[in-house]
C-alpha positions, 0 to 999 in steps of 0.5 A, a space after each residue: 790870488 785870494 782876490 780871485 777866488 772871493 771874486 769867483 764867490 761873487 761871480 756864483 753868489 750873483 748869478 744865483 741872485 736873479 734865479 732865487 729872487 724870480 723863484 721867491 717872487 712866484 712862489 708868493 703866489 700873488 701876481 700883483 705884490 709878490 715882487 714887493 714882498 720878496 724884495 723885502 725879504 732881500 732887504 731883511 738878509 741884506 740887513 743881516 749880512 751887511 750889517 751884522 756880519 761886519 760888525 761881528 768882525 770890527 768886534 772880534 778884531 777890537 776895532 774903534 767905532 770912531 775915525 769915519 770919515 765923511 767922504 768914506 761914509 758918503 761914498 760908501 752909503 752911495 754904493 749901497 743905495 746903487 746896489 739896493 736899487 739895482 736889486 730892485 730894478 732885477 725884481 721889476 724886471 721880473 714883474 715886467 714878465 722878464 725872465 732870469 736867462 734874459 734879464 741877468 744875462 743883460 745885466 752881466 753883460 752890461 755891467 761890465 761896460 759901465 764898470 769900466 767906463 766909470 772906473 777910467 773916469 774916476 781913475 784916469 789912466 796914466 798917459 790919458 786916454 790915448 794909452 787905452 789899448 784896442 783888446 780893452 775896447 774889444 773886451 767890453 764889445 765882446 762882453 755886450 755882445 755875448 749877452 745879446 746873443 744869450 738874450 736872443 738865442 736862449 732856449 724856450 723852457 717847457 710851460 709849467 704843468 698844472 697839478 692835476 691828476 686827470 691824466 693818471 687815471 687807469 685805462 680800463 676805468 677812465 673808459 667806463 659807463 657815465 655811472 660805473 665805478 670809473 665815473 665815481 672815481 673820476 668824480 672823487 678825483 675831480 673834487 681832490 683837483 679842487 681841494 685847494 684855491 691855488 690848485 684850482 686857479 692853476 687848473 683855470 688859467 690852464 684851460 684859460 690859456 688853451 681857449 685864448 690860444 684857440 680863440 684868438 687864432 681864428 675868431 674874428 670877434 675877439 681878434 678885434 678885442 685882444 690886442 696884438 701883445 696878448 695874442 702872441 703872449 699867454 697869461 701867467 695868472 688869472 689876475 693878470 688876466 681880469 687885469 688886462 683883457 677887456 670886458 665883453 657886454 651883450 651889446 657887442 655880440 647883438 651889434 655883432 650878429 645884426 651887422 654879420 647875420 644870422 650868427 655873428 662873427 663869434 665863431 672859432 671854427 668853420 661853420 659846417 663844424 656847429 651842429 646845434 643852434 639855440 637862442 636866447 629868451 629875450 628877456 632883455 632885448 632882441 634874442 640871439 642865436 648860440 652855436 655848439 659843436 659836438 665837443 662843445 655840447 658835450 661839456 654843456 651835458 657834463 655841466 648839467 649832469 654835475 648839477 644833477 650830481 649835486 642835487 643827488 640824482 640817480 639812474 632810478 629817478 623818473 624826470 619830467 620837463 614842464 618846458 614847451 621845447 623852443 630854442 631855448 637851451 635849458 630845456 634841450 640841455 636838462 632833457 639830454 643830461 638826464 638821458 645820459 645820466 640814464 634816467 626816465 625822462 618825460 617831456 611835457 610840451 605841448 600840454 596844458 598844467 591839468 594834462 601835466 599834473 596827470 602826466 606826473 601822476 601816471 608816470 610816477 614822476 620823482 623830479 619835476 624841472 621847471 621854473 619856480 613860478 610855474 612850480 607854484 602855479 602847477 602846486 596851485 593847480 593841484 591843490 584846485 583839483 583836490 590832487 593828494 600831493 603827499 601820496 606822490 612820489 615826487 622828491 625833487 624839484 629842480 628850479 631855474 630861470 628866475 631868482 625865486 629858487 634861492 628865496 626863502 619866501 618862494 622856497 616855503 611856499 614851494 615847500 607848502 605846495 610841494 610837501 614831499 619835494 626838495 627844491 633844489 635851484 641852479 641858473 644858467 645862461 643860453 651864452 654860457 649854459 649851466 653855471 651854478 647849483 645850490 649848495 647841498 647843506 645851505 639853500 639859497 647859496 649857490 656854488 659855480 662850476 669853476 672847472 667851466 667858468 672863470 668868474 668875477 665880481 665887480 662893482 657896477 660902477 667901477 668895474 673893480 673887483 669886489 670884496 665878499 659881502 658886497 654885491 657887484 655884477 657877475 662877469 663869466 669866461 666859459 672856459 670850455 665852451 670854445 666854439 662861441 665863447 665868451 670872455 670876461 662876459 658881462 652877464 648883467 646878473 647882480 649877486 652877492 659874492 660869499 666868503 671863501 671856505 665858508 660853505 658847510 658842504 666844504 666845496 671850494 667853489 666859488 659861492 653866490 650868497 642869495 643866488 641870483 638877486 636880480 637883474 642889474 638893468 631891472 633897477 628901478 629908481 622910486 623917489 630915490 630908491 632902489 628897488 628890484 624886482 627880486 625885492 618886491 617878489 620876495 616882500 609879496 610871496 613873504 606876506 601871503 595870501 596873493 595867488 599872482 601879482 602884476 607891478 606897473 611902472 608910470 612915469 609922469 614929469 620924471 617921476 616914477 610911481 608903482 603900482 602892484 595889481 594882485 590876484 588873492 588866494 581862494 584861501 586868504 581870509 579878505 581881500 582888504 586883509 591881504 591889500 593892508 598886509 602887503 601895503 604895511 610892508 612894503 612900507 616898512 621894508 622899501 620905505 615907500 608907499 606903494 598901492 595895491 589894487 586887488 583884481 579878479 582871479 585869474 585875470 593876470 597873465 601867468 607864465 610857463 617860462 620866465 615871469 615878465 610881472 613888470 609893465 612900464 608906461 611912459 607918459 608923453 611930455 611936452 618935447 613930443 609936441 616940439 618935435 611934431 611940429 619939425 618935419 623929422 618924421 616923428 610919431 606918437 605911437 597910438 597904443 603906447 604913447 611913446 615918440 617913435 623916430 624913423 632913423 637909417 638902418 645903421 643908426 637904429 641898430 647902433 641905438 638898439 645895441 647900446 642902451 647905456 647910461 648916456 655919458 658912458 654911451 658918449 665915452 665909450 661908443 663915440 670913441 670906439 665906433 664912431 670914427 668912420 664918418 662925420 655924421 656919427 658924431 652928429 647924430 650920436 652927440 644930439 642923441 646923448 644930449 636928448 638922453 641926459 635932458 628929456 624923458 625916455 623915448 621910444 627909438 624904433 622900438 627901443 625904450 631908452 632909459 638913460 638915467 636908469 642904470 
């Protein structure tokens, strides 16, 4: 009977094997490679038990280390390989989303069947196969049936609860006013929750699965993007989500809103549930509408308060918003957040710059909210009017909308114009809401609000994650704005990911060095050099002496040239010195000769919103003459000098929504959207050839730069 005890020992050990192995894989904290790390330690355990233990027993018994037979060693080696491969198969099954109750039930149900068949084949029964009795066969069948029943009717475990302290607040504290002791306690506990990267990812994963569960149940836009398996199963890690869920591009939801006006199909709730509508600025295309429910709008306000709290703004502050309040989200969100904060709020809509300055003086404003460009403009006008800026109570300038808030040269110029004010940068978008805020200890670094956004930074070409210190495109998932969500949205913002744990304020938020460096689609290639608007702006501001500027981009015979027109500041020593210094700095930093022209003062446009200082001009080429001779209805616009082709509404919509690189257009758009009718193939194939071989042309007002990205 001794063999039975040892057999039961094996039953217990193998019953625990799968559970403990799965636990080791999960607690490795690596969803992609944790299984292999776990199996490495399984191998170490095998070595200790299977090699050292028998070696010690042989030594204790004084057995000779000779007399090994070839057949014995071979069969033993095969047995070891089979056992190791089987154990590795268990691990791979866990890695493919299997769970211990299912995986081990199948193994222990199937292994006896394989064991019985192979054992009979290797050692045939006396009298042949005919002596095998029915109960033996039934035992094998019942074993397989038992494994199947355990698999089908296994009890579902409770979902893992994240390590969060949000639900532990006393009720009387949680109901406090926004700036009561309860509010600060909640804020303190929030920082405790996100004190480690692991806790942050647990919280983000919980919010992500809640978002997907709600969105994929009723949102037509994302129901089309997510496959059936993603609709049924939630993600077990953030890494799996970023690896398996498709990206969302602006072109997709632009096309969706044009196809299903006025709001598109990216709506999770019935239209009657939405209370607010905002519109994008249209900087890089057609302005689009975005809807919010009362709940999702409160999330936007909470994120804005997070920005203000990082800037150390208080209830006693007096806010002035130097905006003309249109449909853009940023104005309204900032204004209502300041109201919820309890501060004095004054709108500057419909005022001139001089009137706004007087309003700031009369109302003793302490916080100014505007774009960096307009903050510079207000400072220059204040200097021209002789306003004593050092005597103003202004202590903070809250800027956004442009990269300048994180540029050292812009911040230095603002410090000169507003000596008493701290420049505090943040960034956001209408389609997402406020996304980041300036590090209080390190200006030029932006911290993302990780409690509301899941952020990725990917390579522009491969779309794979980049390492800290490398530049890439910012990808965002709105974790709490479920009414009109964005899941893995390509923002088009060029950023540089900062190394974790390297910030002076000790926050573990995702951090971006240099803030928003620029737009991925704003890059211009000049004689082989990649030139970003933010780089030109940094050079001009750091050189000094320039009041306003404009960059003209001209294209002739496939060559791109830049010309910079500037207004010289009144206190500059001389126009020629400013021009020479600027041309020298451009040549030094860009390795390009860029002509600089001086224009009269106040002749260049001023901007209250996002500055649009780059003007692109395309020269007509010989291809226009050829096309004009053909009866295709092609005309040359006398104002812009570009070609326009009247197209069907469907074709024009597709072109407007796909201003992309021609190979990507061919591989992506043709494959996904052009299966329905044969004429799509003909039209888009011709379009891609034009993009590859000819100069950029204007199709119904949509300027196509096929080789720009």
